[in-house]
N, C-alpha and C positions, 0 to 999 in steps of 0.2 A: 519642861514646868506644865504642870496640869492646870490649865486656865478654867476649868469647872468639870462637870458631871452631866454624864448623858444617858438618855433611855430611848430605846425605839419604842413606839407606842402602837397600838392596833387602832388609831383612829385616823380619818383623814384630816388633812391640812387644817383645814377651818374648825373642826372639832377639837383638834389638838390645840389650839389657839384658846377656845372658848374653856375647855377643860384645865388647861394650864392658868387661864387667870382665875377660873373659880377656885382650883386648888390652891391659888396663892393666897387667894383671900380667905380662904379656912384657915390657913396659917399665919393671918395678920398682914398680909402683903397688900399692896393697891398699885395697880400699874399707872404709872405716871406720864409716859410715853409709849409710843409705839411708831416703830420705823418699818416700815415696808421697804425691805431693801431691793427685791426683784423691782418693785415699780421706781423705786428711786435710781437705778443703774439704768434703768430702762428712758427715763425722762431726763436723766443729766448726761447720760454718755451712749444713748441708744445702743445699749448691749442687752443680751438675755442671759438671766441668770436664775437659779432655783427661786422656787418659793422659798422664801427665808425673811422672817421676822423677827425684831429685836424688841421683847416687853422690857422697859425699864420699869423694874419693882422696887417699891420702897415697903419696908415696915417702919411706920414713923416712932414707937418706941426705941428700937435700934439705932435709928438714924439719930433721933435727938441724944442718947447717951453717946454715940461714936462722936458727933460733932461737940459735947461737952469736952472727951477726951482729948480729942485732937482737931481743930477745925479744919485743917487742911485734907483730912479725910474724906469730905465733899468732892475730891477728885477721883475718888475710887467709888462714886455713888451716881446713880441706884444700883441694885444687884441686876443685872442683865440676865434674862432669859431669852433664848432663841427657841424658835420651832423652824424647823426645816424640813423641806419636802425634797428628796433626790431618790431618781429612780423607783419612784413608786413608795420609797418607805419613809415615813415622819419620824424624826428625831427629834426630843425637847434637850434641850441642855440649859444648865443653870451656873451661874456663875459661882468661881470655888472661893468663898469669903477668907480663908486661909491665906489667900494672896494679899490681905490687909494685913494679918500678923507678920508676913515675910517681910513686908515693906517699912515696918514701923516696929521700933522697940518699946511701945506705949505698951504696959500689962493691960490696962483697960481694953484696948482695942484686942488682943489678942483674946481675951476673955469673949468679947463680945463676937468676935469672927467665929469661934467655936461654937458658939449657942447659935449664931445664925447659920453657919453650915448643916446644924443639925436640925432645923427647919426647912432648908432647901433642899437637904436630902429626903425629908420627909415629903415635900412636894413632890419630889420625883419617884418616891416610891409609891405615892398615892394615885401616880395618873395609870 
């Protein structure tokens, strides 16, 4: 199963987070949550992990339409964007909204997920 789409970028980790956030904004997304996985794992488990951040991105018009179509779709929101640094390389990954269509037989959600996929792939291509 393809959970998302990824792209290696020629930015440092912090710059990739900034660029991803800006590019999301240009496509109508805001970042609602930021989870620093490395920091959390260190604090909670005292383990070391790669630099890895999860940005919980939301496009309000899409979210509203999806919730009107099927309220339980909130379980699959927001759209996560991951910035991961491993071995000196930085990768940005975006959630595959096609997964929403795969778990629902609601035609409106299928249409919305296809349109959302175009926006998220545009985010990646603009990085």
